[in-house]
C-alpha positions as CSV (number, residue, x, y, z in Angstrom):
1,M,0.0,0.0,0.0
2,S,1.2,3.5,-0.8
3,R,2.8,5.5,2.1
4,P,0.4,7.9,3.9
5,S,3.0,10.7,3.3
6,N,2.4,10.6,-0.4
7,K,0.5,13.5,-2.0
8,I,-0.7,12.7,-5.5
9,L,-1.7,15.3,-8.1
10,I,-3.9,13.6,-10.7
11,T,-4.4,15.6,-14.0
12,G,-7.2,14.8,-16.3
13,S,-9.3,13.4,-13.5
14,N,-12.6,13.6,-15.5
15,G,-11.3,10.9,-17.9
16,L,-11.6,7.2,-17.4
17,L,-8.1,6.6,-15.9
18,G,-8.3,9.8,-13.8
19,Q,-11.6,8.7,-12.2
20,K,-10.2,5.3,-11.4
21,L,-7.1,6.8,-9.8
22,V,-9.3,9.1,-7.7
23,N,-11.3,6.1,-6.5
24,Y,-8.1,4.2,-5.7
25,C,-6.9,7.1,-3.5
26,L,-10.2,7.3,-1.7
27,D,-10.3,3.5,-1.1
28,H,-6.7,3.5,0.2
29,N,-6.8,6.8,2.2
30,I,-4.1,8.4,0.0
31,D,-3.9,12.2,0.0
32,F,-4.7,13.5,-3.5
33,L,-5.7,16.5,-5.5
34,A,-7.8,15.8,-8.7
35,S,-7.7,18.3,-11.5
36,A,-9.3,18.8,-14.9
37,N,-9.8,21.6,-17.3
38,N,-13.5,21.8,-16.6
39,D,-15.9,21.0,-13.7
40,N,-15.6,17.8,-11.7
41,V,-17.8,15.0,-13.1
42,S,-17.0,12.3,-10.5
43,S,-19.8,11.9,-7.9
44,L,-17.2,10.2,-5.7
45,C,-14.5,13.0,-5.8
46,P,-15.0,15.5,-3.0
47,D,-15.0,19.2,-4.1
48,D,-12.2,20.0,-1.6
49,H,-10.0,17.4,-3.4
50,F,-10.6,18.9,-6.9
51,T,-9.3,22.0,-8.7
52,I,-9.6,23.3,-12.2
53,L,-6.3,23.0,-14.1
54,D,-5.5,23.5,-17.7
55,I,-2.1,21.9,-18.2
56,T,-1.5,24.0,-21.4
57,N,-1.4,27.1,-19.1
58,P,2.1,27.2,-17.5
59,K,1.2,29.8,-14.9
60,Q,-1.8,27.8,-13.8
61,V,0.3,24.6,-13.6
62,K,3.0,26.3,-11.5
63,A,0.4,27.8,-9.2
64,V,-1.4,24.5,-8.5
65,I,1.9,22.6,-8.0
66,D,3.4,25.3,-5.7
67,H,0.2,25.4,-3.6
68,Y,-0.4,21.6,-3.3
69,Q,3.3,20.5,-3.2
70,P,2.7,17.0,-4.6
71,T,5.2,14.2,-4.0
72,H,3.9,12.6,-7.2
73,I,2.0,13.7,-10.4
74,I,0.2,11.2,-12.6
75,N,-0.5,12.9,-15.8
76,T,-3.6,11.4,-17.5
77,A,-4.6,14.6,-19.3
78,A,-4.4,14.0,-23.1
79,M,-6.2,14.5,-26.4
80,T,-6.7,10.8,-27.3
81,N,-9.1,11.0,-30.2
82,V,-6.7,9.9,-32.8
83,D,-8.7,11.1,-35.8
84,A,-9.5,14.4,-34.2
85,C,-5.8,15.0,-33.6
86,E,-5.3,14.9,-37.4
87,I,-7.8,17.8,-37.7
88,D,-6.9,19.9,-34.7
89,I,-3.2,19.5,-34.7
90,E,-2.5,22.7,-32.7
91,N,-4.7,21.5,-29.8
92,C,-3.3,18.0,-30.1
93,Y,0.3,19.2,-29.5
94,A,-0.8,21.8,-26.9
95,V,-2.2,19.1,-24.6
96,N,-0.1,16.1,-25.4
97,Y,3.3,17.9,-25.6
98,V,3.2,21.5,-24.3
99,G,1.1,20.4,-21.3
100,V,3.7,17.8,-20.4
101,K,6.5,20.4,-20.7
102,N,4.6,22.7,-18.4
103,L,4.3,20.0,-15.8
104,L,8.0,19.0,-15.9
105,N,9.2,22.7,-15.9
106,A,7.1,23.3,-12.8
107,I,8.8,20.4,-10.9
108,T,12.3,20.6,-12.2
109,G,14.7,21.0,-9.2
110,S,12.3,19.3,-6.8
111,N,11.8,15.7,-5.7
112,T,8.4,15.4,-7.3
113,H,8.0,12.3,-9.3
114,L,6.1,12.4,-12.7
115,T,4.3,9.5,-14.2
116,Q,3.4,10.2,-17.9
117,I,0.8,8.0,-19.7
118,S,1.9,7.3,-23.3
119,T,0.8,5.0,-26.1
120,D,1.5,2.1,-28.4
121,F,0.8,4.5,-31.3
122,I,4.4,5.7,-31.1
123,F,5.3,2.6,-33.1
124,D,5.0,2.0,-36.9
125,G,3.3,-1.4,-36.7
126,E,5.9,-3.2,-38.8
127,K,6.5,-5.7,-35.9
128,K,3.8,-7.6,-34.1
129,L,5.1,-7.0,-30.5
130,Y,7.2,-4.1,-29.2
131,N,9.4,-3.9,-26.1
132,E,10.5,-0.7,-24.4
133,N,13.7,-0.4,-26.4
134,D,12.3,-0.9,-29.9
135,S,12.7,1.8,-32.6
136,I,10.1,4.6,-32.7
137,G,8.1,5.5,-35.8
138,P,4.7,7.1,-35.1
139,L,2.3,7.3,-38.1
140,S,-0.3,9.8,-36.8
141,E,-0.2,13.2,-35.3
142,Y,-1.5,11.7,-32.0
143,G,1.4,9.3,-32.0
144,K,3.9,12.0,-32.9
145,S,2.7,14.3,-30.2
146,K,2.9,11.6,-27.5
147,W,6.4,10.7,-28.7
148,K,7.5,14.3,-28.7
149,A,6.4,14.5,-25.0
150,E,8.3,11.3,-24.3
151,S,11.4,12.6,-26.0
152,F,11.3,15.8,-23.9
153,L,11.0,13.9,-20.7
154,L,13.7,11.4,-21.5
155,G,16.1,14.2,-22.5
156,S,15.5,16.2,-19.3
157,S,17.7,16.4,-16.3
158,H,14.8,15.5,-13.9
159,E,15.4,11.9,-12.9
160,K,12.1,11.1,-11.2
161,I,10.1,10.3,-14.4
162,T,8.2,7.1,-15.3
163,I,6.6,6.6,-18.7
164,L,3.8,4.0,-19.0
165,R,2.9,3.1,-22.6
166,T,-0.6,1.6,-23.0
167,S,-2.9,0.3,-25.7
168,I,-6.6,0.9,-26.1
169,L,-7.5,1.8,-22.6
170,Y,-11.0,0.5,-21.6
171,G,-13.3,0.4,-18.6
172,T,-16.4,2.2,-17.3
173,G,-16.6,5.7,-15.8
174,E,-19.0,8.6,-15.2
175,S,-19.9,11.2,-17.9
176,L,-17.0,10.2,-20.2
177,K,-16.6,12.2,-23.4
178,K,-15.2,9.1,-25.1
179,S,-16.6,5.6,-25.1
180,N,-14.6,2.5,-25.9
181,I,-15.1,-0.2,-28.4
182,F,-15.9,-3.0,-25.9
183,N,-18.7,-1.3,-24.0
184,W,-20.2,-0.1,-27.3
185,A,-20.0,-3.6,-28.9
186,M,-21.7,-5.2,-25.9
187,T,-24.7,-3.0,-26.2
188,Q,-24.9,-3.3,-30.0
189,L,-24.7,-7.1,-30.0
190,R,-27.2,-7.5,-27.2
191,E,-29.6,-5.4,-29.4
192,G,-28.9,-7.8,-32.3
193,K,-27.2,-5.2,-34.4
194,E,-24.5,-6.1,-37.0
195,L,-21.0,-4.8,-36.5
196,K,-18.1,-4.2,-38.9
197,I,-14.8,-4.6,-37.2
198,V,-11.3,-4.3,-38.6
199,N,-9.4,-7.6,-38.9
200,D,-6.0,-6.2,-39.8
201,Q,-5.2,-4.1,-36.7
202,F,-3.7,-6.0,-33.9
203,R,-3.6,-4.7,-30.3
204,T,-3.0,-5.6,-26.6
205,P,-5.8,-3.6,-25.0
206,T,-5.3,-2.2,-21.5
207,F,-7.9,-2.7,-18.8
208,V,-8.1,0.5,-16.8
209,D,-7.9,-1.2,-13.4
210,D,-4.6,-2.8,-14.5
211,L,-3.2,0.6,-15.4
212,V,-4.2,2.0,-12.0
213,Q,-2.4,-1.0,-10.5
214,A,0.7,-0.1,-12.5
215,C,0.6,3.6,-11.5
216,F,0.7,2.8,-7.8
217,K,3.2,0.0,-8.1
218,V,5.5,2.7,-9.7
219,I,4.9,4.9,-6.7
220,D,5.3,2.2,-4.1
221,K,8.5,0.8,-5.6
222,G,9.9,4.2,-6.5
223,V,10.9,3.2,-10.0
224,N,11.8,5.4,-13.0
225,G,12.0,4.7,-16.7
226,V,9.8,3.3,-19.4
227,Y,7.3,0.4,-19.0
228,N,4.8,-1.2,-21.3
229,I,1.5,-1.7,-19.5
230,A,-1.1,-3.6,-21.5
231,G,-3.1,-6.8,-21.7
232,G,-1.4,-10.2,-22.0
233,E,-2.8,-11.2,-25.4
234,L,-2.3,-10.0,-28.9
235,H,-5.4,-10.3,-31.2
236,S,-7.0,-8.5,-34.1
237,M,-9.8,-6.2,-33.1
238,Y,-12.1,-8.5,-35.0
239,D,-11.0,-11.5,-32.9
240,Y,-11.5,-9.5,-29.7
241,I,-15.1,-8.7,-30.6
242,L,-15.7,-12.3,-31.4
243,L,-14.6,-13.1,-27.9
244,L,-17.0,-10.4,-26.6
245,A,-19.9,-11.8,-28.8
246,E,-19.3,-15.2,-27.2
247,Y,-19.4,-13.6,-23.7
248,V,-22.8,-11.9,-24.3
249,G,-24.2,-14.9,-26.1
250,A,-24.7,-13.2,-29.4
251,D,-24.5,-14.8,-32.8
252,K,-20.9,-14.3,-34.1
253,K,-22.3,-13.9,-37.6
254,L,-23.4,-10.4,-36.5
255,V,-19.7,-9.5,-36.5
256,H,-18.3,-8.8,-40.0
257,P,-14.6,-8.5,-40.7
258,I,-13.4,-5.5,-42.7
259,N,-9.9,-4.1,-43.4
260,S,-8.5,-0.8,-42.5
261,Q,-8.9,0.6,-46.0
262,E,-12.6,-0.1,-45.9
263,L,-12.9,1.6,-42.5
264,N,-11.3,4.7,-44.0
265,Q,-10.1,6.3,-40.7
266,K,-8.6,9.7,-41.0
267,A,-5.4,8.9,-39.0
268,I,-3.1,6.1,-40.1
269,R,-2.9,3.4,-37.5
270,P,-0.1,0.9,-37.0
271,R,-1.0,-2.5,-38.3
272,S,0.2,-4.2,-35.1
273,S,1.2,-2.4,-31.9
274,G,1.2,-5.1,-29.3
275,L,3.1,-4.2,-26.2
276,M,5.4,-6.7,-24.5
277,I,5.0,-6.5,-20.7
278,A,7.8,-8.8,-19.5
279,K,9.7,-5.8,-18.0
280,A,6.7,-4.5,-16.0
281,K,6.0,-8.0,-14.8
282,Q,9.6,-8.6,-13.6
283,E,10.4,-5.1,-12.2
284,I,7.2,-3.9,-10.7
285,G,5.1,-7.0,-10.3
286,Y,2.5,-6.0,-12.9
287,V,-0.2,-8.6,-13.5
288,P,-2.7,-8.0,-16.3
289,T,-6.3,-9.3,-15.9
290,D,-7.5,-11.9,-18.4
291,F,-9.5,-10.2,-21.2
292,V,-12.7,-12.2,-20.7
293,Q,-12.5,-11.6,-17.0
294,T,-12.5,-7.9,-17.6
295,L,-15.7,-8.1,-19.5
296,F,-17.5,-9.1,-16.3
297,K,-16.2,-5.9,-14.7
298,I,-17.2,-3.5,-17.5
299,D,-20.5,-5.2,-18.5
300,P,-23.4,-2.6,-18.2
301,A,-25.8,-5.5,-17.7
302,I,-24.2,-6.5,-14.4
């Protein structure tokens, strides 16, 4: 369990991961300050543990950090809509890169530890599975912005930095701006609707509770560096939805395979961006939840 003396600043607390981190802190009596760039949406987060914070505003970042004096920052604030990042490039880099710079600049020279959440989309997809030392080659503006942030952190003099790379984060939360494919597919299949799912994009999706586990293992063990945090299996998105169809008892014939070209997404995705998690298992004791078991935890019908 985390030490009581820790003070955790959580950015992006209205998002899925941010909400789950808040819940963890409440459950484990950990001092925290949640922050987001608009009003608090979590019914569980007390108002006196929340503040408005736009990480793209350096003065606001410094003021919040100077006032709260966190021992740790977990930065979950990000623009994660990959296709929207292709359209609004300026905002994409403002949040995903400049915001990270502002956080680091505000803690440079202190003992505050920063955990940055990154992505498998920094890779080009030419391999099936990637470890932490593999060559970088982002294909989308989203991937490029996240890698630019990583590069800045890795090149800084501040030693207390941990980067956690994830893949298709999923789970359930309150008033989320962005849903995820698994919750959506459950509802659609239970209603007997047909789905078209890409069969040539391969991922290792990350269950949000597993990422929360990793964030606090990083804090408890005091580790720095880069870690892949993802599920333990690599499948095509089509195969994942077939597993989900089996879970809900839907006819698998409702799920139709299509390729990426047919889907016509604005941003180019890596063909395969599976994350190898051996390092996280060995060094921080990370244990991913079996994919089918996670469905019981995110199922809206339960």
